[in-house]
N, C-alpha and C positions, 0 to 999 in steps of 0.2 A: 761738570760736576759725576766726579766718580760714587756707582751705585756697589758695595759690598753685597754681594750674595751670600746668603748663609751658604756653609760648609756641607751640611745636609742635605739643601734642596742641589748645589752642581753635583752632590755624587749623586741623587734620583735622574736625573736629570740625565746622565751619561749613561745611569742603567738603562732606562729608558730607551736611549738610541738606542744604547747597541743591541737593545731585547728585541725591538722593530725592527733594525736589518736583522738579524736572525732571521724573527718570523716569517719575513718576506721571501727572504734565502731561502729555508728550509722550504714553503711554501712553493719557493720558485722551480724546486729542484722535483719534489712529490709530486708537481703537473707536469714536469720535465718526462722523469719518471715510469707518471703511470700511462704518458704519448707513446714512451718510447717501449712499453712493453704489447700497448696495444700495433703498435707496428711492426713492432718482431716478432716473433718465437724463441723463444731461446731453447725453449726445450727442444732439442736436438730429437725425439719421438716422436711430436708433440709434429715437428715442423713438416717426417717423411711425411705421416698420416694423410696431413694436408696436403702437401705437395702427392700426394698418392692420389687420391681423390678431386681434384679438381680435375688433372691428367683421364681420371676412368667416366667424367658425366658424360650421359651418353643421352641425351634428349633429342626431341626434336627442331631445333634452334641450334643446337652443334654440329647438326648433320647438314642445318637451311644454311649455317653462314656459308659456309667454303664454294658456292655456286658462284655468291656475290662477289666484286671488287671490293678493299676496303672505304675508296667513298663514294661506294651505293647508299642511298637513303636506309633501303634493307636491311644493308648488312650496319649499318647503328644501330640503329634500330634491333634488331639482334646480339647488338654487341651490350647494347643497354640490359636485355634482357637474361643474357646469357654468366655477366657480372654480377646481376642477382644472383643466380644459382649458384654461383662460390659464392658471395657471401656468403647463404644463409648456408653450404656445405663444410662453409668454415665456423661454423656457429654449430653446428651438430658432433661435427667430429669432435669438437674441441669440445661440446659440455659431455659426449659418449666417455673420449678420452680421462675427464677431471673425475668420471664415474667408475669406472675402471679401476684407475690409478687408487681412490679409496677405498675401493671395495678388495686389493689386492693390500693393502695397510691393514685395513679390518680383518683378513681373513689371516695374516701375518702376523700379527698383536692374538688375538684367537685361540693361534696355535700355542704363541708362549703358553700363554696364561695357562692351555688343557695342557701343557704337556710340564708346566709348575707341581712340584709334588705338597707343596705349602695351600693349594688349594684344596678346600671343599670337594664333595666326590659330588655332590648333587647341584654345583655350581659348575663343577665342569659340562658335569652332561647337561643343563642348559646348553654355554655358547659351545657348545660340539653342534645341538639343533642352531643356536645361533650362524654360525660356519656354514650348516649344510643350506640353510638360504640364503648368505649372504656365496654361499657359490651359485645357486640357480642365480643369482642376480646376474654377478658377475657373468652368464653363460648367457642371458639374455640381452645382455649390454653389449658382447662381443658381434652378439649375431645382428642387432640392431649398428652397428658400426660397417661389420659389414655389410649390410644391404648399404647404409650412408654411401658407401665406399665403390660399393658395385665389383667388388671382390668373392669367390669363389671361393673358402682353404683348400687346399691341399686336406683331401680324406682317403679313406683305405681304396683302392682301387678304382680315384676319380680320373678324370682329363686335364691331360698336362700340354701346358703347353707345346706347340712342337719344334721348338728353337732346344727345348730339353730333353728328350729325347735320346737317343742311343742306338735306340734298336726298334722297327717299325716290321712287323711279319705279318701276312693278312693271308688268312686262309678263306677258302672258295668249295664251300661243301655240297659236289652234287653225285646227287645219291649217295650211296655208302663209297664216295672215295671223294679226296680233297686235293684243290690244285693249291699247293704254298707256294708263295710271293715272298722274297724277301726285299724289303724297301729300301730303295739309296737316296743318301740325304743330296739338298737338301729335302727336307719332307715337305708337301703341300697337299693340304686336306683336297683338294680334289685329281682320283689316279689317274686320268689321263694326262694332268700339269705334271706329272712327277713319274721318275725310272723305276717298273715293279722288275725284281726279276722275276721269271717264274724261277724254282726250284725241279719238285717232279712232282708228277702225279703221286699221294697214299692215299697209305690204311690210314683209319685211325686210331692205333699202335705207335704204327709212323712219325704220325702227324704230331702226337704225345712225347713219344723222343726226342722228334727235332726240338718239340717247346722245350724241356728241360735242358736238353743241348746250349738252344742261343737263350734265352735268358738270363745270360750272364753279366751281359754286355746294358746296363743299367742305367737309366730309368729306360723298360719299354713300354712297347705299344699293341698290341693283339686286337684284329678287327678277325670277327667271323662271319659270312656273307653264304646265302644258301641260292637252292633254286627249290620248288618244292620237291620236290623226292628225299630231298638233304636236309630236311627241318630235323627229323631224329638226331642224325648224327648231329647236326649242329649243336643241335640243345644236351647231350650226355660230352661233347666236347665242350662246350660253355662250361657246364659242370667242372670236367676231371682238370680245368685249367683251371681252374680258380681255387679248388679244392688244392692242387697242389701251389697254388703262389700262396694261399695263406699257411698250411703248413714247413712251408721254407719263410714264412714271415716275409713276402716280401709286399703288401700288401700299398707300402707307400710310393714303392717304387715301380709298381706296374698297375696295367690297363688291359681291362679286356673289353670287348664293344662285339654285342652281338644282333648282328643285323635286323631293322627292324621290316624291312623291306625282302620279302619273297620271291622271285624271279618265278614265275610259270609257265613262259614258254619261252625254248631255247632262241639261238640267234641265228638268222640268216643272212649272208653276205652276198652281194649277186657280184659276178668279174663280166664284162661284157667285152667279147673278141669280135673284133665286128674291122673286114679288110685289113687283117692282120694290125690290127689295133687292138690295144687293149686299155677299158677305163672303168671306173668305177661306179658310172653311172651314166645316163641316157637324159638330156633333156631337151625341150620344140626348143628350135632354135628358128624359127620360124611357123605360126599358123597363120592358115592362108583361108581364104574363100572354100576350096578342092581340099584341101589337108591340110596338115601338117606337113615339119621337114622336123627332123630329130638327127640331136653329134652325139658323138662320143663325150665324155665330159670327164676331169678329175685325170686326165689318160696315165701312163704309168710307163714307164721306161721298160722291158718284156729285158733286162738285165737286172734291173730292180725288184723281176715278180719277187723273188724268193721272200728277200726283205721286204718284204708289204706283206707278203701270208704270213711268217714269223711273226708280224708285231700283230697281225689282227686274229691270231689263234690265242696266243701267247703275253701284249705285252702288256696287260694289265686282268684282275678278275672279274669276273659275270662273262666270261666272254666265250666259254664253253659252256654247254657242247652248244657247237658250231654247225651249221649246215650250209656250203659252200656251193652259190648256182653259175655255174656258165653256163650264160649265153651267148653261143657263136652265131656268126653267119656260115656257111657251105663254103666258103673258101677260106674259112679256118680255122678248122676241126681240128687242125694237124697241132697247130697249135694248142689248143683248148685241149687236146689229150697230153700234152708236155706236159701245160700246166697240171692238168687232174693226176701225174705221176707226181708234179714235186710236192703239192700238198701232201698227198699220203705219204711223200716218201720222210716230208718235215714230222709229219705229224705222229710216227712210227719213229724217230726220230728223238720226237718229246714223249715217247709215253701215253700219247692222246688217243693212239689212231680208234681206238672206240666211241672216240666224244663229237669226230670232226666226221660229216657226212657232204659228201662232192654227190655233186647233181649234174647233169648236162641237160643242155637247152637249144635248140635251134631258133634264133631270134635275127630277125635283118632290120634295121633302119629304118625307116617309116623317111616312104620320099613324096613330094608332094604329086597328087595322079591326075 
């Protein structure tokens, strides 16, 4: 038995199925689109911010996790905590970024309206006040984002990563004179691990002229160290150098650091000359009930004594003034005198003879009695 459906009903059914199919497809596309947007960052700027923020996470957990191998239970616990921290960072960075972009757009639109000739003066003033308020919010939001990302921004006379520096000068203020050092790459924060090239001992004016001639290779870092007698001169140098940098608009390419530490004592370096052998210290070799037996330690090849003295005096700042105490036995007096002569000769060659004192002392290694 054939049943004929009305034409209108047939059309309605087709339309229903088409619309239903489209609705399902559109809903699926929307869900897929939202899922993709959650899983991926399409905005390159936001993506870069998130990457840097995650790299800069510095918590006890990120430090502790390196102790354990990946299979360790503690590692797994810490990994969960770190992932939670990363998710929170992603959220905070995204929120701050969104607000910053919104404020940027609002400020831009306010500028356009303020500069429009058709706007009444009263409304222009209100927009100007609103703009100032938005700029204040923008500054605070940028500060918040820096804190989240653990970033100290580049600022005038601010510290820069060592790899960005091209010149590093160290000034060691000793009384009314300055020992000047020009550091060699690769730059390392610890002076003893880096090559510090002694230039010469200079007066205030000589140092200032040297700085003016050597800040051309930028970025530049200048460290000022001092002893108790050099406080006044170090403060003056610090002010004059900063003024020079500002006057020449070099604040973004230069940094000056006045060391807080003030040396109150001169250095004493001991050399032991025993049985015509040289060492930088004496240690207890054996401790017995009747006494001790000492031995020479850190022995120095007599052919290398000149290099040793040179390094001791001027290999890095804070070595001067220095007293070198030569502790020798009777058999080694002639050798001690030759070393004294070499020290005085090197001090004179480097122009630091007034900052180097040599003392002689008879000393014999202790033996079991």
